[in-house]
C-alpha atoms as a printed R data frame, in Angstrom:
    type eleno elety resid chain resno       x       y       z
1   ATOM     1    CA   MET     A     1   0.000   0.000   0.000
2   ATOM     2    CA   ARG     A     2   2.815   2.398   0.865
3   ATOM     3    CA   LYS     A     3   4.583   1.797  -2.453
4   ATOM     4    CA   LEU     A     4   1.339   2.319  -4.377
5   ATOM     5    CA   SER     A     5   0.626   5.569  -2.495
6   ATOM     6    CA   MET     A     6   4.096   6.923  -3.259
7   ATOM     7    CA   MET     A     7   3.731   6.026  -6.943
8   ATOM     8    CA   LEU     A     8   0.326   7.729  -7.083
9   ATOM     9    CA   LEU     A     9   1.660  10.849  -5.386
10  ATOM    10    CA   GLY     A    10   4.611  10.994  -7.788
11  ATOM    11    CA   SER     A    11   2.396  10.624 -10.863
12  ATOM    12    CA   LEU     A    12  -0.053  13.281  -9.695
13  ATOM    13    CA   SER     A    13   2.768  15.661  -8.793
14  ATOM    14    CA   LEU     A    14   4.085  15.403 -12.359
15  ATOM    15    CA   ALA     A    15   0.592  15.979 -13.748
16  ATOM    16    CA   PHE     A    16   0.242  19.169 -11.733
17  ATOM    17    CA   ALA     A    17   3.812  20.373 -12.304
18  ATOM    18    CA   GLY     A    18   4.309  23.750 -13.920
19  ATOM    19    CA   PRO     A    19   5.433  27.332 -13.329
20  ATOM    20    CA   LYS     A    20   2.123  28.284 -11.692
21  ATOM    21    CA   THR     A    21   1.905  25.293  -9.374
22  ATOM    22    CA   MET     A    22   1.616  25.938  -5.631
23  ATOM    23    CA   THR     A    23   2.386  23.125  -3.181
24  ATOM    24    CA   THR     A    24   1.564  23.286   0.520
25  ATOM    25    CA   VAL     A    25   2.789  20.837   3.155
26  ATOM    26    CA   LEU     A    26   1.447  20.744   6.707
27  ATOM    27    CA   PRO     A    27   2.842  18.313   9.308
28  ATOM    28    CA   TYR     A    28   0.980  18.192  12.634
29  ATOM    29    CA   ALA     A    29   0.905  16.428  15.987
30  ATOM    30    CA   GLY     A    30  -1.603  16.383  18.818
31  ATOM    31    CA   TYR     A    31  -2.636  14.947  22.170
32  ATOM    32    CA   ILE     A    32  -6.130  14.010  23.431
33  ATOM    33    CA   ASP     A    33  -7.157  13.501  27.061
34  ATOM    34    CA   TYR     A    34 -10.406  11.670  27.925
35  ATOM    35    CA   SER     A    35 -12.453  11.965  31.112
36  ATOM    36    CA   SER     A    36 -13.108   8.988  33.409
37  ATOM    37    CA   GLY     A    37 -16.506   8.310  31.808
38  ATOM    38    CA   SER     A    38 -14.760   6.895  28.763
39  ATOM    39    CA   ASP     A    39 -12.862   3.620  28.379
40  ATOM    40    CA   LYS     A    40 -10.260   5.689  26.556
41  ATOM    41    CA   SER     A    41  -7.521   7.270  28.641
42  ATOM    42    CA   SER     A    42  -5.536   9.321  26.126
43  ATOM    43    CA   ALA     A    43  -4.451   9.421  22.514
44  ATOM    44    CA   VAL     A    44  -1.637  10.787  20.405
45  ATOM    45    CA   VAL     A    45  -2.089  11.727  16.766
46  ATOM    46    CA   GLY     A    46   0.308  12.750  14.033
47  ATOM    47    CA   GLY     A    47  -0.068  13.331  10.336
48  ATOM    48    CA   LEU     A    48   0.932  15.042   7.147
49  ATOM    49    CA   TYR     A    49  -1.322  17.045   4.825
50  ATOM    50    CA   ALA     A    50  -0.250  18.205   1.347
51  ATOM    51    CA   SER     A    51  -2.012  20.122  -1.413
52  ATOM    52    CA   ILE     A    52  -0.982  20.716  -5.008
53  ATOM    53    CA   TYR     A    53  -2.753  23.553  -6.816
54  ATOM    54    CA   ARG     A    54  -2.523  24.576 -10.443
55  ATOM    55    CA   ALA     A    55  -5.578  26.415 -11.762
56  ATOM    56    CA   PRO     A    56  -8.181  25.090 -12.215
57  ATOM    57    CA   ASN     A    57  -7.161  21.913 -10.323
58  ATOM    58    CA   LYS     A    58  -6.375  21.199  -6.697
59  ATOM    59    CA   LEU     A    59  -5.313  17.872  -5.188
60  ATOM    60    CA   GLU     A    60  -5.260  17.312  -1.421
61  ATOM    61    CA   LEU     A    61  -3.650  14.281   0.233
62  ATOM    62    CA   ALA     A    62  -3.391  13.376   3.911
63  ATOM    63    CA   VAL     A    63  -2.098  10.522   6.039
64  ATOM    64    CA   GLU     A    64  -2.768  10.379   9.785
65  ATOM    65    CA   HIS     A    65  -1.872   7.884  12.499
66  ATOM    66    CA   THR     A    66  -3.655   7.673  15.858
67  ATOM    67    CA   ARG     A    67  -2.716   5.610  18.917
68  ATOM    68    CA   ILE     A    68  -5.366   5.356  21.648
69  ATOM    69    CA   LYS     A    69  -4.548   4.184  25.161
70  ATOM    70    CA   TYR     A    70  -7.431   2.481  27.043
71  ATOM    71    CA   ARG     A    71  -8.268   1.974  30.694
72  ATOM    72    CA   HIS     A    72  -9.172  -1.335  32.400
73  ATOM    73    CA   ASN     A    73  -6.219  -3.189  30.828
74  ATOM    74    CA   LEU     A    74  -7.827  -2.998  27.400
75  ATOM    75    CA   PRO     A    75  -5.341  -3.180  24.501
76  ATOM    76    CA   ASN     A    76  -4.203  -0.010  22.792
77  ATOM    77    CA   LEU     A    77  -5.685   0.819  19.405
78  ATOM    78    CA   ASN     A    78  -3.665   1.889  16.371
79  ATOM    79    CA   GLN     A    79  -5.313   3.439  13.341
80  ATOM    80    CA   THR     A    80  -4.122   4.983  10.090
81  ATOM    81    CA   ASP     A    81  -6.356   7.205   7.958
82  ATOM    82    CA   LEU     A    82  -5.691   7.993   4.286
83  ATOM    83    CA   THR     A    83  -7.533  10.785   2.454
84  ATOM    84    CA   ALA     A    84  -7.443  12.087  -1.113
85  ATOM    85    CA   ILE     A    85  -9.656  14.910  -2.456
86  ATOM    86    CA   TYR     A    86  -9.666  16.443  -5.937
87  ATOM    87    CA   THR     A    87 -11.260  19.876  -6.528
88  ATOM    88    CA   ARG     A    88 -12.047  21.401  -9.894
89  ATOM    89    CA   TYR     A    89 -12.683  25.147 -10.096
90  ATOM    90    CA   ARG     A    90 -15.030  26.289 -12.835
91  ATOM    91    CA   GLY     A    91 -14.674  29.978 -13.550
92  ATOM    92    CA   TYR     A    92 -14.348  32.238 -10.522
93  ATOM    93    CA   HIS     A    93 -17.476  31.285  -8.596
94  ATOM    94    CA   LEU     A    94 -18.031  27.509  -8.712
95  ATOM    95    CA   ALA     A    95 -16.030  24.501  -7.470
96  ATOM    96    CA   TYR     A    96 -16.667  20.744  -7.344
97  ATOM    97    CA   LYS     A    97 -14.847  18.150  -5.301
98  ATOM    98    CA   ILE     A    98 -14.652  14.371  -5.156
99  ATOM    99    CA   GLY     A    99 -12.618  12.230  -2.811
100 ATOM   100    CA   ALA     A   100 -12.220   9.225  -0.570
101 ATOM   101    CA   HIS     A   101 -11.190   8.433   3.003
102 ATOM   102    CA   TYR     A   102  -9.910   4.976   4.016
103 ATOM   103    CA   ILE     A   103  -9.412   3.572   7.533
104 ATOM   104    CA   ASP     A   104  -6.861   0.904   8.489
105 ATOM   105    CA   SER     A   105  -7.561   0.090  12.150
106 ATOM   106    CA   ASP     A   106  -7.084  -2.476  14.907
107 ATOM   107    CA   ASP     A   107 -10.815  -2.032  15.562
108 ATOM   108    CA   LYS     A   108 -12.438  -5.019  13.833
109 ATOM   109    CA   VAL     A   109 -15.778  -3.296  13.302
110 ATOM   110    CA   THR     A   110 -14.419  -0.314  11.391
111 ATOM   111    CA   ASP     A   111 -11.225  -1.693   9.837
112 ATOM   112    CA   GLY     A   112 -11.327  -1.159   6.089
113 ATOM   113    CA   ALA     A   113 -14.116   1.419   6.294
114 ATOM   114    CA   PHE     A   114 -14.409   3.598   3.207
115 ATOM   115    CA   THR     A   115 -15.926   7.074   2.860
116 ATOM   116    CA   GLY     A   116 -16.892   8.608  -0.471
117 ATOM   117    CA   ILE     A   117 -16.781  12.401  -0.596
118 ATOM   118    CA   LEU     A   118 -18.686  14.781  -2.883
119 ATOM   119    CA   GLY     A   119 -19.059  18.548  -2.646
120 ATOM   120    CA   VAL     A   120 -20.134  21.644  -4.532
121 ATOM   121    CA   ASN     A   121 -19.336  25.236  -3.579
122 ATOM   122    CA   TRP     A   122 -20.685  28.521  -4.947
123 ATOM   123    CA   TYR     A   123 -18.639  31.514  -3.818
124 ATOM   124    CA   ASN     A   124 -17.709  35.125  -4.413
125 ATOM   125    CA   TYR     A   125 -14.161  35.595  -3.174
126 ATOM   126    CA   LEU     A   126 -14.014  37.689   0.016
127 ATOM   127    CA   HIS     A   127 -17.801  38.133  -0.051
128 ATOM   128    CA   TYR     A   128 -19.808  34.936   0.484
129 ATOM   129    CA   ASN     A   129 -19.556  31.150   0.401
130 ATOM   130    CA   ILE     A   130 -22.413  28.620  -0.046
131 ATOM   131    CA   GLY     A   131 -21.956  24.889  -0.396
132 ATOM   132    CA   LEU     A   132 -23.050  21.311   0.200
133 ATOM   133    CA   ASP     A   133 -20.874  18.350   1.189
134 ATOM   134    CA   ALA     A   134 -22.150  14.768   1.020
135 ATOM   135    CA   TYR     A   135 -20.455  11.722   2.572
136 ATOM   136    CA   ALA     A   136 -21.248   8.017   2.287
137 ATOM   137    CA   THR     A   137 -19.375   5.681   4.656
138 ATOM   138    CA   HIS     A   138 -19.462   1.905   4.360
139 ATOM   139    CA   TYR     A   139 -18.579  -0.292   7.358
140 ATOM   140    CA   HIS     A   140 -18.481  -3.906   6.216
141 ATOM   141    CA   ASN     A   141 -17.698  -5.789   9.473
142 ATOM   142    CA   ASP     A   142 -19.571  -6.677  12.648
143 ATOM   143    CA   ALA     A   143 -18.083  -6.994  16.152
144 ATOM   144    CA   SER     A   144 -16.471 -10.349  15.327
145 ATOM   145    CA   GLY     A   145 -14.901  -9.045  12.130
146 ATOM   146    CA   ARG     A   146 -17.303 -10.904   9.818
147 ATOM   147    CA   THR     A   147 -17.758  -9.159   6.496
148 ATOM   148    CA   TRP     A   148 -21.436  -9.790   5.761
149 ATOM   149    CA   ASP     A   149 -23.042  -7.594   8.438
150 ATOM   150    CA   SER     A   150 -22.441  -4.209   6.838
151 ATOM   151    CA   MET     A   151 -23.620  -0.725   7.799
152 ATOM   152    CA   ASN     A   152 -23.910   2.408   5.680
153 ATOM   153    CA   VAL     A   153 -23.887   5.966   7.036
154 ATOM   154    CA   TRP     A   154 -24.989   8.955   4.974
155 ATOM   155    CA   GLN     A   155 -24.179  12.531   5.936
156 ATOM   156    CA   PHE     A   156 -25.152  15.851   4.358
157 ATOM   157    CA   ARG     A   157 -23.595  19.179   5.317
158 ATOM   158    CA   PRO     A   158 -25.038  22.363   3.821
159 ATOM   159    CA   TYR     A   159 -23.200  25.516   4.878
160 ATOM   160    CA   ALA     A   160 -23.121  29.256   4.198
161 ATOM   161    CA   GLY     A   161 -20.591  31.930   5.100
162 ATOM   162    CA   TYR     A   162 -20.176  35.673   4.818
163 ATOM   163    CA   ASN     A   163 -17.118  37.940   4.887
164 ATOM   164    CA   PHE     A   164 -17.231  41.349   6.532
165 ATOM   165    CA   GLY     A   165 -14.824  43.995   7.763
166 ATOM   166    CA   THR     A   166 -11.675  45.322   6.079
167 ATOM   167    CA   TYR     A   167  -8.340  43.527   6.368
168 ATOM   168    CA   ALA     A   168  -6.355  46.788   6.498
169 ATOM   169    CA   SER     A   169  -8.594  48.369   9.154
170 ATOM   170    CA   THR     A   170  -7.911  48.531  12.894
171 ATOM   171    CA   MET     A   171 -10.279  45.611  13.553
172 ATOM   172    CA   GLY     A   172  -9.251  43.514  10.572
173 ATOM   173    CA   SER     A   173 -11.595  41.284   8.574
174 ATOM   174    CA   PHE     A   174 -13.957  38.472   9.611
175 ATOM   175    CA   TYR     A   175 -15.605  35.393   8.132
176 ATOM   176    CA   LEU     A   176 -18.740  33.922   9.744
177 ATOM   177    CA   GLU     A   177 -20.026  30.484   8.692
178 ATOM   178    CA   ALA     A   178 -23.090  28.451   9.725
179 ATOM   179    CA   GLU     A   179 -23.482  24.739   9.022
180 ATOM   180    CA   TYR     A   180 -25.965  21.919   9.490
181 ATOM   181    CA   ASN     A   181 -25.128  18.215   9.627
182 ATOM   182    CA   GLY     A   182 -27.680  15.505   9.005
183 ATOM   183    CA   ILE     A   183 -26.551  11.903   9.552
184 ATOM   184    CA   PHE     A   184 -28.760   9.037   8.356
185 ATOM   185    CA   ILE     A   185 -28.292   5.298   9.010
186 ATOM   186    CA   PRO     A   186 -30.445   2.866   6.978
187 ATOM   187    CA   ASP     A   187 -31.526  -0.226   8.962
188 ATOM   188    CA   ALA     A   188 -30.450   1.631  12.102
189 ATOM   189    CA   GLY     A   189 -32.933  -0.114  14.400
190 ATOM   190    CA   ALA     A   190 -31.404  -3.526  13.804
191 ATOM   191    CA   LYS     A   191 -28.023  -2.137  14.844
192 ATOM   192    CA   GLY     A   192 -29.183  -0.235  17.931
193 ATOM   193    CA   TYR     A   193 -29.015   3.294  16.501
194 ATOM   194    CA   ASN     A   194 -31.521   5.987  15.672
195 ATOM   195    CA   SER     A   195 -32.320   6.489  12.013
196 ATOM   196    CA   SER     A   196 -31.041  10.068  11.998
197 ATOM   197    CA   TYR     A   197 -28.929  12.541  13.979
198 ATOM   198    CA   HIS     A   198 -28.867  16.301  13.553
199 ATOM   199    CA   SER     A   199 -26.561  19.129  14.606
200 ATOM   200    CA   ALA     A   200 -25.788  22.764  13.827
201 ATOM   201    CA   GLY     A   201 -22.610  24.790  14.214
202 ATOM   202    CA   LEU     A   202 -21.292  28.313  13.929
203 ATOM   203    CA   SER     A   203 -17.687  29.399  13.344
204 ATOM   204    CA   LEU     A   204 -16.016  32.817  13.254
205 ATOM   205    CA   TYR     A   205 -12.607  33.610  11.733
206 ATOM   206    CA   HIS     A   206 -10.667  36.825  12.317
207 ATOM   207    CA   TYR     A   207  -7.810  38.014  10.083
208 ATOM   208    CA   LYS     A   208  -5.462  40.812  11.091
209 ATOM   209    CA   GLY     A   209  -1.881  41.242   9.921
210 ATOM   210    CA   LYS     A   210   0.071  38.040  10.508
211 ATOM   211    CA   TRP     A   211  -2.590  36.623  12.852
212 ATOM   212    CA   THR     A   212  -5.609  34.415  12.201
213 ATOM   213    CA   HIS     A   213  -8.021  33.480  15.004
214 ATOM   214    CA   MET     A   214 -10.925  31.016  14.947
215 ATOM   215    CA   ILE     A   215 -13.668  30.054  17.380
216 ATOM   216    CA   LYS     A   216 -16.351  27.444  16.698
217 ATOM   217    CA   GLY     A   217 -19.194  25.799  18.572
218 ATOM   218    CA   TRP     A   218 -21.842  23.217  17.738
219 ATOM   219    CA   VAL     A   219 -24.891  21.618  19.371
220 ATOM   220    CA   GLY     A   220 -27.001  18.562  18.607
221 ATOM   221    CA   GLN     A   221 -25.976  14.955  18.059
222 ATOM   222    CA   LYS     A   222 -23.412  13.259  15.832
223 ATOM   223    CA   ILE     A   223 -22.450   9.608  15.449
224 ATOM   224    CA   TYR     A   224 -20.067   8.058  12.912
225 ATOM   225    CA   SER     A   225 -19.646  11.603  11.638
226 ATOM   226    CA   VAL     A   226 -17.344  12.932   8.934
227 ATOM   227    CA   ASN     A   227 -15.709  16.262   9.734
228 ATOM   228    CA   ASN     A   228 -13.064  18.682   8.505
229 ATOM   229    CA   GLY     A   229 -14.204  18.428   4.896
230 ATOM   230    CA   GLY     A   230 -13.731  14.641   4.798
231 ATOM   231    CA   PHE     A   231 -10.295  14.442   6.412
232 ATOM   232    CA   THR     A   232 -11.626  13.292   9.819
233 ATOM   233    CA   VAL     A   233 -13.972  10.340  10.415
234 ATOM   234    CA   TYR     A   234 -15.267   9.478  13.901
235 ATOM   235    CA   ASN     A   235 -15.556   5.725  13.399
236 ATOM   236    CA   LEU     A   236 -15.674   4.261  16.938
237 ATOM   237    CA   GLY     A   237 -19.392   4.722  17.599
238 ATOM   238    CA   GLU     A   238 -19.507   7.316  20.404
239 ATOM   239    CA   LEU     A   239 -22.537   9.621  20.422
240 ATOM   240    CA   TYR     A   240 -21.213  13.195  20.378
241 ATOM   241    CA   LYS     A   241 -23.429  15.892  21.884
242 ATOM   242    CA   GLY     A   242 -21.657  19.189  21.326
243 ATOM   243    CA   GLY     A   243 -18.313  20.888  21.422
244 ATOM   244    CA   VAL     A   244 -16.252  24.038  21.076
245 ATOM   245    CA   SER     A   245 -12.888  24.693  19.464
246 ATOM   246    CA   ALA     A   246 -10.510  27.595  19.018
247 ATOM   247    CA   SER     A   247  -7.268  28.173  17.153
248 ATOM   248    CA   VAL     A   248  -4.624  30.821  16.607
249 ATOM   249    CA   SER     A   249  -2.272  31.020  13.636
250 ATOM   250    CA   TYR     A   250   0.766  33.265  13.102
251 ATOM   251    CA   ALA     A   251   2.594  33.807   9.801
252 ATOM   252    CA   ILE     A   252   6.301  33.793  10.637
253 ATOM   253    CA   ARG     A   253   7.045  34.309   6.923
254 ATOM   254    CA   PRO     A   254   4.828  35.136   3.921
255 ATOM   255    CA   ASN     A   255   4.653  31.432   3.038
256 ATOM   256    CA   THR     A   256   5.099  29.794   6.473
257 ATOM   257    CA   SER     A   257   2.737  29.796   9.450
258 ATOM   258    CA   LEU     A   258   2.404  28.153  12.853
259 ATOM   259    CA   LYS     A   259  -0.964  27.098  14.277
260 ATOM   260    CA   LEU     A   260  -2.209  25.872  17.653
261 ATOM   261    CA   GLN     A   261  -5.725  24.446  18.028
262 ATOM   262    CA   TYR     A   262  -7.779  23.370  21.060
263 ATOM   263    CA   GLU     A   263 -11.035  21.383  21.057
264 ATOM   264    CA   TYR     A   264 -13.475  20.276  23.775
265 ATOM   265    CA   SER     A   265 -16.107  17.615  22.978
266 ATOM   266    CA   ARG     A   266 -18.935  15.997  24.987
267 ATOM   267    CA   PHE     A   267 -19.957  12.433  24.142
268 ATOM   268    CA   GLU     A   268 -21.568   9.233  25.433
269 ATOM   269    CA   HIS     A   269 -20.226   5.700  25.167
270 ATOM   270    CA   LEU     A   270 -22.356   2.739  26.275
271 ATOM   271    CA   GLY     A   271 -24.552   5.178  28.216
272 ATOM   272    CA   ASN     A   272 -21.656   6.796  30.099
273 ATOM   273    CA   LYS     A   273 -21.194  10.560  29.808
274 ATOM   274    CA   ALA     A   274 -17.669  11.719  29.034
275 ATOM   275    CA   HIS     A   275 -15.681  14.503  27.453
276 ATOM   276    CA   SER     A   276 -12.335  15.025  25.757
277 ATOM   277    CA   ASN     A   277  -9.783  17.806  25.478
278 ATOM   278    CA   SER     A   278  -7.421  17.900  22.522
279 ATOM   279    CA   ILE     A   279  -4.602  20.173  21.441
280 ATOM   280    CA   VAL     A   280  -2.916  20.089  18.031
281 ATOM   281    CA   ALA     A   281   0.148  21.964  16.779
282 ATOM   282    CA   MET     A   282   0.948  22.334  13.092
283 ATOM   283    CA   VAL     A   283   3.296  24.047  10.657
284 ATOM   284    CA   SER     A   284   2.243  25.101   7.156
285 ATOM   285    CA   HIS     A   285   4.645  25.960   4.331
286 ATOM   286    CA   THR     A   286   3.812  26.848   0.723
287 ATOM   287    CA   PHE     A   287   6.302  26.825  -2.120
């Protein structure tokens, strides 16, 4: 798999090569702490994101590894996530994307899970942003690892955002975005789930000089959700019931920035209420 991924990356890099090509690399690492209501104790995560852009095409690739430490002498869990998303820009106001997310995990139920990603975005640069993302995730195992007891999860995320303020002003500029997530599980009753879960979120970005700040909050319910545009899949079956996150980014050079992000999430596992705190540090460089 590793050799195939490297060959694919090399071929796509050549296809996108050219004088107007922009490549961004973003390595990151993080730590997650879980409250006593969860069987999980802590987790460490590390990954690498890369994008290759040459108008009108953009290719995004990501690999992430997570190691979860459990309580009660339960074995640790190791998981690797692979994501690839291709975006095609049509004119100056419309973009389409298609992609896939694959999970290689010690967890028998979700090992080999595959998420298909589709999206459309209508925008006016620095004015407004309207879009719809759709995700279809297929889990093909049951608790014993048998491959005939499958489960499909559908998720739809419409969103809309608006820019306001002036970047060069004393206050800087802002971007406010609202989103809705609807998650639907066919044959949910036979598997012990509800047929649908719904949530709504609001995020605010602030841009001033070399600094970028973000704060986000959401309420409702999510399970087996896809987040972060398809790069994150919550595959272990906890019922999430809300959260907040914040980040700060500083451009140390015109093409290099540092970012620190914090997130708090509330969830339930097997009826037990719990929460998690995570912090992630990352470096972004474009050349």
